[in-house]
Structure formats: C-alpha cells, structure tokens
N, C-alpha and C positions, 0 to 999 in steps of 0.2 A: 176575564170577561165572562159574564154569565151566559150570554148568547152562544159564545164559542164552546163553552162547556156543554150546553144542551145539545149543540150540533154534534159534538164528539159522542155523546150517549146515543144519539139517533143513528149515527153511522155504525156504531158497534152492534146495536140491536138489529139494524137492517141487514148487515152482513151475516149475523148469526141466524136470523130467520130465513134469509134467502138460501143459505147453504143447507138449512134443514129441509126446506120445502122442495129443493131442486133434486133431491135424490129419493129413490124408493127403497134403497138398501137399509134394512132394519138396523144393522150394526152401526152404520154411519149415522143414522138418525138418532139412535140412542146416545152416541157420542156427543152429538150437538146438544141434546137435552142435558147431559151431564155437565156441559160447559156452562149452563145457565147460572148455576150457583156460584161459579168462579167469577163470571162477569158481574153478577149482582153484588157480590162482596167487594170486589175491587172498585166498582162504581160508587158504592157507599163510602169507601175510604177516600176516593178522589173528591167526592162532594164535601166530605168533612174537612179535608185539607184546604179546599178552595174557600170554604166559608170561614175557616178558623184564622188562617194567616196569609193565604195567598203565596206561600213560599214556592217560587217557580221551580226550583230543583226538586223539591218533594213532589210537586204536581207532575213533573216530567216522569219521575220514577213511577208514580201511580198510574200514569197513562200507559207506560210500558207493561205494567202488570195486567192491563186489560187483555193482553195477548197470551197470558199464562195458560198453561194446560193443567187440567185436573189430574192429580197424581194417583189417588186411590183406584179409579177404574183401570188405569194403565198397569199398575202393579198387580191388580187382580187377574190380568190376562196371563200372568206367569203360572197360573194354576195348572194349565195343560203341561207345561214344561216340567213342573214338579212331579205330577202324576206319572208322566212318561219316564223320567229319570228314575223315580222310585221303583217303577215296574221293572226296568232294566237291571236294577241292583237288588231285585227281590225284596223290596221294602215297601211298606204301606205307610203313606204320609198324608196327613190332613193339613191343608193350607188355607189360611184365612188372612185377609187384609181388613183392618178396621182403624178407627180413630177419627181425627179431625179431617175435614175436607180441605187439605192443603193443596197449593198450586205452585208452579214454578215455570220459568221460561223454557221453551222447547230445547234450546241448545244445552242448557244445564241438565235437563232431564235425560237427554241422550247420553251424556257423560255419566250421570248417576246410574242409568240403566245398565251400563257395562259393569260397573262396580257391583250393582245389585245381583246380577247374574252370577258373578264369582262367589258372592256370599251364599246365595241359595245352593249352588252346586256343592260347595264345601260342606254346607249343613247336611245335605242329603247324603253325600258320598262319605264324609268322615264323621259327621255328628250323629245322625240318626242310626240306631242299631237295626239289625234284622229283627223280624217279629219274634223269632225264637230267643234271641239274646235279650230282648226287652221283657218277654214273659218270665224268663229265668231270673231277671233282676226285679221282678215285682211290678213291672210297668204294663200299660196297655200295649197290645201288639202293634197298634198303629201309632206311629210317631206324629209329632205336631210341630208345625212351623207357623208362627204368628208374626205378621207384619203390622206394626202399630205406627200410625202417622200422627204427629203432634205439631201444633203451631203455638208454642207457649208465649211467643212474642212476635211482633212484626219483623224483627231482625233475625230470627232464628227458627229454623224448622228441624224436626228430628224424625228420622225413620228408624225404628227399632226392629231388627230381625231376631226373633227369639225362638230357639228350639228346645225340646225336652230330651235331647240325645245324651250321649255319653260324656259330654263336656270335654274340656281341654286339660290334659295332664301336664301340670307345671314341671314335674320332675323330668318328664321326657323332653320337654322343650329345653330345659336347662342343660340336660345331658347332651342333646344334639347341638346346642349353641356352643358348648365346650368342644365337642368333637369337630365342629366346623371351624373352630378357631375364632369365633365371633366375640366371645367373652371368656374370661378366665373364671375358675370356680370362686376365687376371692371376690371378683367383681359381682358375680351373680348373688353372692351372699349379702351384699350391701344393697341390692336392688329390691324395690317394692314388688308386690304381686302384679300390679298394673304394668310396671316396666317390663317384667318378664313376659306377660301376655303380649305386649307390644312387639316382642321379638319376631312374631309371626309376620309382621309387616315389612321386615327387612328383606331386600332383594336377595341377599346371600342365603337367607333361610328359606325363602318362599319357593324355591325350585322343587319340582316334583320328587326328584331323587332324595331330597332332604327330609321330606315330611310324609311320605306315603305311609310309613309305619306308625305315625303319631295317632294317639287317641284324641281327636279334635280336628282342627283345620290347619290350613297353611298354604296349600297350593294356590298361587296367583294372588295372595293377599297383598303383595306389594303393589299390584295393579289397582286394587281397591283403594289403597292409601293414596296412590298417585292421582287417581281420578277424582277423589273427593278433595284433594289439595287443589286441583285445577279449578274447582268451583268455590274455592275459598272456605272449604269445610274441614271437618275433623272426624276421626273414627275412634270410637272407644270400644273396648272389649271386656267383658266380664264373664266368668264361667265357674261352675261348680262341678267337680268331677262326679260323673254318674247321674247328674241332674239336668245338665243342659248348658247352653251358651247363649249369650246376648251380645249382638253387635249393634252399636248405635252409630248411625250416620248423622252428623250435625252439619248444617250448612245454611247459607243465607239464600232466601228465596229469589232475590233479584240479582244473583251473581251472573257475570257475563258469560260463563261457560267457555272460557278460553284459558 
C-alpha cells in the first residue's frame, strides 16, 4: 500500500531528525548525519521493491535494513586503538578506512567488531615490523593498515584488512602444525597454500603459546572465524612473506547476528 509506505518513510526521517536536533554533542550529531546516506540508500531500495513486484518478504527485509548502521565511520574510530597499541610496541602505523558506504544491522556489527579487533591487534603485534626492521628491509619506517569496505552485491559485503608488514611464513606454520600434531608432513605436502594459511583459524593452533614466535599472525584467530561464522560469513587470508597480509571478511548484510 502506497500510503503505508509513505508513512514508513515519514516515521524514519522524523526519528532521524528528532534525535539529531535533540542533542548538542557534536560527536552524536555527526553520527546522525552519517546515517543519512544509509537511510536514503535503503529507502530507495525499498521503493524499488514496492514498485517492481510487491514481494512482501523482500519488502520486510528492506524495512529492517532501514535500521542498519553505517560501517565506515564506526571502523574509523579504531584509529586511536591502532595508534596507542603501535606506540606501546614502538611501532609507527598509518591507519585508513575507505571504500563503499556499507551498512549492516547493529547486532551483526557488534559480533563483527570483536573479530575486527583481533585482526587489527594481530596485524600490529605480529605483522607490522619495528621502524628499524622496516628501513633495513627497504620499506618506509611507518607501517600501513588499510581497511577497505566493499558491497559488490545486495547479498554480500566484504571488509578487507590489509597491512604491509612481514607477512605470514608458511614454512613456520607448517612446522608448528606438525609439532602440535595437527597435520602430518605428508598431509601438508598435499595441501594448497590457502589450506595451509587457514590453519591459523584452528583452535588448537590459535593459542598464544603456539604462535608467539611466528612471523605473521595467529593469536585468537579462531575467535575471528567463529564470530564471522555466527553472522553467516566467511574469512579468507592471503599473504606474501616480507610484503604483507590481507584478511578478507565476507558476510551477508542482513544476517541476524546470532
């Protein structure tokens, strides 16, 4: 019904504007403005669905998306954590969030946020080298962590966390996996590079005492995998020794977060 749809739009904008005008705190006011693009994009999609076929289930999904939160501004707030942790570890790190203006429901974001923190910490702690080590290897003294948000389709979102650190040492992963009794040498020889990288997500491998000496990451990565699984997503890792590591989080925007 067109009148009901118009009413939905009115309520959404009324709540948005009321919450913006009701507070004088600059940070909160900016957050409300950032939400405008999310609301407008989802309203446009809702209007398209209503006019095209009137599919009630699709319309219900679109209505839920009106409550989505904008992801890029929230991920950008981790800059302080990155700088503080880098300073504690005597590392200089540049942090940047860019890409498409993606959005997701709040419950899913809270789960994603926990996984995101683990990936960032591992990148700074195990991936990014000290300024001295970087200069010695012909790199800039300042490490880089880029977060790239992509919405390549309505059904799939991607968040890529990419650093220019020391990368993951496949040989060390393989040796540790054998030492821990996770895989035999024969089994490892038949595994692809991607399968060996994925060993870092196994709970038996992901404990601190198992991975502290690795060139790369590992600590708590089983938590990353578990959290992304909870929102119906997937994790992919690729790395080049001495050049850096890329962790890709893939998930559905409307996942229930349970």
